[in-house]
Biopython code that builds the backbone (N, CA, C, O; Angstrom):
import numpy as np
from Bio.PDB.StructureBuilder import StructureBuilder

atoms = [
    (1, "MET", "N", (56.938, -16.964, 60.668)),
    (1, "MET", "CA", (58.316, -16.875, 60.256)),
    (1, "MET", "C", (58.665, -18.134, 59.476)),
    (1, "MET", "O", (58.428, -19.251, 59.936)),
    (2, "GLN", "N", (59.222, -17.941, 58.308)),
    (2, "GLN", "CA", (59.594, -19.075, 57.474)),
    (2, "GLN", "C", (61.026, -19.501, 57.771)),
    (2, "GLN", "O", (61.875, -18.679, 58.113)),
    (3, "ALA", "N", (61.273, -20.773, 57.636)),
    (3, "ALA", "CA", (62.642, -21.261, 57.772)),
    (3, "ALA", "C", (63.413, -20.910, 56.510)),
    (3, "ALA", "O", (62.909, -21.074, 55.399)),
    (4, "SER", "N", (64.614, -20.433, 56.683)),
    (4, "SER", "CA", (65.440, -20.053, 55.549)),
    (4, "SER", "C", (66.286, -21.236, 55.099)),
    (4, "SER", "O", (66.755, -22.026, 55.918)),
    (5, "THR", "N", (66.473, -21.346, 53.797)),
    (5, "THR", "CA", (67.290, -22.432, 53.272)),
    (5, "THR", "C", (68.596, -21.910, 52.698)),
    (5, "THR", "O", (69.398, -22.698, 52.197)),
    (6, "HIS", "N", (68.835, -20.608, 52.754)),
    (6, "HIS", "CA", (70.076, -20.065, 52.218)),
    (6, "HIS", "C", (70.770, -19.192, 53.262)),
    (6, "HIS", "O", (70.160, -18.731, 54.227)),
    (7, "ARG", "N", (72.040, -18.986, 53.039)),
    (7, "ARG", "CA", (72.829, -18.166, 53.951)),
    (7, "ARG", "C", (73.362, -16.968, 53.188)),
    (7, "ARG", "O", (73.502, -17.015, 51.966)),
    (8, "ILE", "N", (73.658, -15.901, 53.904)),
    (8, "ILE", "CA", (74.198, -14.685, 53.321)),
    (8, "ILE", "C", (75.629, -14.533, 53.811)),
    (8, "ILE", "O", (75.888, -14.603, 55.013)),
    (9, "GLN", "N", (76.549, -14.327, 52.896)),
    (9, "GLN", "CA", (77.956, -14.182, 53.240)),
    (9, "GLN", "C", (78.349, -12.716, 53.115)),
    (9, "GLN", "O", (78.154, -12.113, 52.059)),
    (10, "VAL", "N", (78.910, -12.126, 54.198)),
    (10, "VAL", "CA", (79.439, -10.766, 54.199)),
    (10, "VAL", "C", (80.857, -10.858, 54.728)),
    (10, "VAL", "O", (81.085, -11.120, 55.909)),
    (11, "LEU", "N", (81.812, -10.635, 53.823)),
    (11, "LEU", "CA", (83.232, -10.801, 54.156)),
    (11, "LEU", "C", (83.448, -12.198, 54.736)),
    (11, "LEU", "O", (83.166, -13.184, 54.056)),
    (12, "ASP", "N", (83.932, -12.309, 55.949)),
    (12, "ASP", "CA", (84.189, -13.630, 56.521)),
    (12, "ASP", "C", (83.063, -14.100, 57.444)),
    (12, "ASP", "O", (83.221, -15.087, 58.163)),
    (13, "LEU", "N", (81.930, -13.398, 57.426)),
    (13, "LEU", "CA", (80.794, -13.743, 58.285)),
    (13, "LEU", "C", (79.679, -14.372, 57.458)),
    (13, "LEU", "O", (79.459, -13.989, 56.309)),
    (14, "SER", "N", (78.986, -15.328, 58.037)),
    (14, "SER", "CA", (77.884, -16.007, 57.371)),
    (14, "SER", "C", (76.620, -15.852, 58.220)),
    (14, "SER", "O", (76.646, -16.077, 59.430)),
    (15, "PHE", "N", (75.519, -15.469, 57.579)),
    (15, "PHE", "CA", (74.269, -15.218, 58.287)),
    (15, "PHE", "C", (73.132, -16.016, 57.670)),
    (15, "PHE", "O", (73.112, -16.282, 56.468)),
    (16, "GLU", "N", (72.190, -16.390, 58.519)),
    (16, "GLU", "CA", (70.958, -17.018, 58.050)),
    (16, "GLU", "C", (69.819, -16.034, 58.309)),
    (16, "GLU", "O", (69.594, -15.647, 59.456)),
    (17, "PRO", "N", (69.094, -15.620, 57.259)),
    (17, "PRO", "CA", (68.017, -14.641, 57.448)),
    (17, "PRO", "C", (66.926, -15.174, 58.375)),
    (17, "PRO", "O", (66.564, -16.349, 58.315)),
    (18, "LEU", "N", (66.406, -14.289, 59.238)),
    (18, "LEU", "CA", (65.306, -14.661, 60.122)),
    (18, "LEU", "C", (63.962, -14.537, 59.418)),
    (18, "LEU", "O", (63.043, -15.314, 59.679)),
    (19, "TYR", "N", (63.850, -13.553, 58.521)),
    (19, "TYR", "CA", (62.596, -13.286, 57.810)),
    (19, "TYR", "C", (62.878, -13.193, 56.321)),
    (19, "TYR", "O", (63.932, -12.711, 55.907)),
    (20, "SER", "N", (61.938, -13.652, 55.525)),
    (20, "SER", "CA", (62.089, -13.559, 54.077)),
    (20, "SER", "C", (61.805, -12.123, 53.632)),
    (20, "SER", "O", (61.219, -11.337, 54.377)),
    (21, "GLU", "N", (62.220, -11.799, 52.435)),
    (21, "GLU", "CA", (61.951, -10.470, 51.877)),
    (21, "GLU", "C", (60.444, -10.214, 51.817)),
    (21, "GLU", "O", (59.993, -9.107, 52.112)),
    (22, "ALA", "N", (59.674, -11.217, 51.442)),
    (22, "ALA", "CA", (58.216, -11.068, 51.355)),
    (22, "ALA", "C", (57.601, -10.779, 52.721)),
    (22, "ALA", "O", (56.671, -9.978, 52.823)),
    (23, "GLU", "N", (58.114, -11.427, 53.777)),
    (23, "GLU", "CA", (57.592, -11.187, 55.124)),
    (23, "GLU", "C", (57.886, -9.756, 55.576)),
    (23, "GLU", "O", (57.032, -9.108, 56.181)),
    (24, "VAL", "N", (59.077, -9.270, 55.288)),
    (24, "VAL", "CA", (59.434, -7.899, 55.666)),
    (24, "VAL", "C", (58.558, -6.907, 54.905)),
    (24, "VAL", "O", (58.033, -5.964, 55.496)),
    (25, "GLN", "N", (58.398, -7.113, 53.599)),
    (25, "GLN", "CA", (57.563, -6.209, 52.798)),
    (25, "GLN", "C", (56.122, -6.188, 53.293)),
    (25, "GLN", "O", (55.508, -5.123, 53.361)),
    (26, "ALA", "N", (55.582, -7.341, 53.637)),
    (26, "ALA", "CA", (54.201, -7.414, 54.128)),
    (26, "ALA", "C", (54.058, -6.638, 55.437)),
    (26, "ALA", "O", (53.089, -5.902, 55.620)),
    (27, "ARG", "N", (55.011, -6.798, 56.339)),
    (27, "ARG", "CA", (54.936, -6.100, 57.638)),
    (27, "ARG", "C", (55.092, -4.591, 57.464)),
    (27, "ARG", "O", (54.423, -3.814, 58.145)),
    (28, "VAL", "N", (55.971, -4.179, 56.556)),
    (28, "VAL", "CA", (56.149, -2.746, 56.286)),
    (28, "VAL", "C", (54.851, -2.151, 55.741)),
    (28, "VAL", "O", (54.478, -1.039, 56.113)),
    (29, "ARG", "N", (54.159, -2.881, 54.862)),
    (29, "ARG", "CA", (52.871, -2.403, 54.337)),
    (29, "ARG", "C", (51.852, -2.238, 55.461)),
    (29, "ARG", "O", (51.118, -1.250, 55.493)),
    (30, "ILE", "N", (51.802, -3.199, 56.380)),
    (30, "ILE", "CA", (50.870, -3.131, 57.508)),
    (30, "ILE", "C", (51.194, -1.931, 58.396)),
    (30, "ILE", "O", (50.303, -1.168, 58.769)),
    (31, "LEU", "N", (52.471, -1.771, 58.730)),
    (31, "LEU", "CA", (52.870, -0.631, 59.570)),
    (31, "LEU", "C", (52.576, 0.696, 58.869)),
    (31, "LEU", "O", (52.131, 1.648, 59.509)),
    (32, "GLY", "N", (52.820, 0.764, 57.569)),
    (32, "GLY", "CA", (52.521, 1.977, 56.804)),
    (32, "GLY", "C", (51.042, 2.320, 56.853)),
    (32, "GLY", "O", (50.679, 3.485, 57.019)),
    (33, "ALA", "N", (50.187, 1.316, 56.709)),
    (33, "ALA", "CA", (48.741, 1.541, 56.766)),
    (33, "ALA", "C", (48.327, 2.013, 58.158)),
    (33, "ALA", "O", (47.481, 2.899, 58.282)),
    (34, "GLU", "N", (48.914, 1.431, 59.204)),
    (34, "GLU", "CA", (48.588, 1.847, 60.570)),
    (34, "GLU", "C", (49.026, 3.293, 60.826)),
    (34, "GLU", "O", (48.290, 4.070, 61.433)),
    (35, "LEU", "N", (50.226, 3.647, 60.362)),
    (35, "LEU", "CA", (50.706, 5.020, 60.540)),
    (35, "LEU", "C", (49.857, 6.013, 59.758)),
    (35, "LEU", "O", (49.569, 7.105, 60.248)),
    (36, "THR", "N", (49.459, 5.645, 58.554)),
    (36, "THR", "CA", (48.606, 6.517, 57.744)),
    (36, "THR", "C", (47.262, 6.729, 58.428)),
    (36, "THR", "O", (46.751, 7.848, 58.466)),
    (37, "ALA", "N", (46.692, 5.662, 58.964)),
    (37, "ALA", "CA", (45.402, 5.774, 59.656)),
    (37, "ALA", "C", (45.518, 6.653, 60.896)),
    (37, "ALA", "O", (44.622, 7.446, 61.186)),
    (38, "ARG", "N", (46.615, 6.513, 61.623)),
    (38, "ARG", "CA", (46.785, 7.246, 62.873)),
    (38, "ARG", "C", (47.231, 8.693, 62.651)),
    (38, "ARG", "O", (46.771, 9.597, 63.349)),
    (39, "TYR", "N", (48.121, 8.914, 61.685)),
    (39, "TYR", "CA", (48.728, 10.235, 61.526)),
    (39, "TYR", "C", (48.489, 10.859, 60.151)),
    (39, "TYR", "O", (49.177, 11.811, 59.780)),
    (40, "GLY", "N", (47.534, 10.344, 59.400)),
    (40, "GLY", "CA", (47.290, 10.825, 58.044)),
    (40, "GLY", "C", (47.001, 12.308, 57.944)),
    (40, "GLY", "O", (47.332, 12.929, 56.933)),
    (41, "ASP", "N", (46.394, 12.894, 58.964)),
    (41, "ASP", "CA", (46.050, 14.316, 58.928)),
    (41, "ASP", "C", (47.069, 15.174, 59.674)),
    (41, "ASP", "O", (46.844, 16.366, 59.884)),
    (42, "LYS", "N", (48.183, 14.572, 60.073)),
    (42, "LYS", "CA", (49.220, 15.287, 60.822)),
    (42, "LYS", "C", (50.551, 15.193, 60.081)),
    (42, "LYS", "O", (50.659, 14.486, 59.079)),
    (43, "THR", "N", (51.548, 15.898, 60.568)),
    (43, "THR", "CA", (52.897, 15.824, 60.006)),
    (43, "THR", "C", (53.847, 15.380, 61.114)),
    (43, "THR", "O", (54.471, 16.215, 61.770)),
    (44, "PRO", "N", (53.960, 14.069, 61.326)),
    (44, "PRO", "CA", (54.823, 13.585, 62.408)),
    (44, "PRO", "C", (56.304, 13.752, 62.041)),
    (44, "PRO", "O", (56.662, 13.794, 60.864)),
    (45, "LEU", "N", (57.137, 13.845, 63.050)),
    (45, "LEU", "CA", (58.578, 13.915, 62.883)),
    (45, "LEU", "C", (59.173, 12.651, 63.495)),
    (45, "LEU", "O", (58.990, 12.382, 64.682)),
    (46, "PHE", "N", (59.881, 11.883, 62.684)),
    (46, "PHE", "CA", (60.513, 10.648, 63.139)),
    (46, "PHE", "C", (62.013, 10.888, 63.254)),
    (46, "PHE", "O", (62.645, 11.376, 62.317)),
    (47, "ILE", "N", (62.570, 10.547, 64.390)),
    (47, "ILE", "CA", (64.004, 10.669, 64.614)),
    (47, "ILE", "C", (64.556, 9.281, 64.882)),
    (47, "ILE", "O", (64.092, 8.567, 65.771)),
    (48, "SER", "N", (65.552, 8.917, 64.097)),
    (48, "SER", "CA", (66.173, 7.591, 64.234)),
    (48, "SER", "C", (67.572, 7.767, 64.792)),
    (48, "SER", "O", (68.329, 8.625, 64.340)),
    (49, "ILE", "N", (67.908, 6.949, 65.777)),
    (49, "ILE", "CA", (69.242, 6.979, 66.372)),
    (49, "ILE", "C", (69.875, 5.612, 66.161)),
    (49, "ILE", "O", (69.342, 4.589, 66.591)),
    (50, "LEU", "N", (71.013, 5.614, 65.496)),
    (50, "LEU", "CA", (71.740, 4.385, 65.264)),
    (50, "LEU", "C", (72.926, 4.344, 66.218)),
    (50, "LEU", "O", (73.748, 5.259, 66.241)),
    (51, "SER", "N", (73.005, 3.305, 66.981)),
    (51, "SER", "CA", (74.090, 3.175, 67.932)),
    (51, "SER", "C", (74.774, 1.831, 67.712)),
    (51, "SER", "O", (74.121, 0.788, 67.682)),
    (52, "GLY", "N", (76.059, 1.865, 67.562)),
    (52, "GLY", "CA", (76.802, 0.633, 67.382)),
    (52, "GLY", "C", (76.814, 0.119, 65.951)),
    (52, "GLY", "O", (77.247, -1.007, 65.705)),
    (53, "ALA", "N", (76.349, 0.922, 65.008)),
    (53, "ALA", "CA", (76.375, 0.486, 63.606)),
    (53, "ALA", "C", (77.806, 0.465, 63.106)),
    (53, "ALA", "O", (78.632, 1.278, 63.520)),
    (54, "TRP", "N", (78.092, -0.471, 62.214)),
    (54, "TRP", "CA", (79.454, -0.506, 61.694)),
    (54, "TRP", "C", (79.493, -0.267, 60.245)),
    (54, "TRP", "O", (80.571, -0.264, 59.649)),
]
sb = StructureBuilder()
sb.init_structure("model")
sb.init_model(0)
sb.init_chain("A")
sb.init_seg("    ")
for serial, (resi, resn, name, xyz) in enumerate(atoms, 1):
    if name == "N":
        sb.init_residue(resn, " ", resi, " ")
    sb.init_atom(name, np.array(xyz, "f"), 0.0, 1.0, " ", f" {name:<3s}", serial, name[0])
structure = sb.get_structure()
């Protein structure tokens, strides 16, 4: 995890990112490869539940 040097402002809230865009993209690629290896010959169904989103 890299230390962030910038903050993100959303309305009156200020956030410091935990992960860089490059770190997120790299992890998504790894997870995609793992899912392809595991379920490449199948048709999985993914259900996402969002609770408390604003």
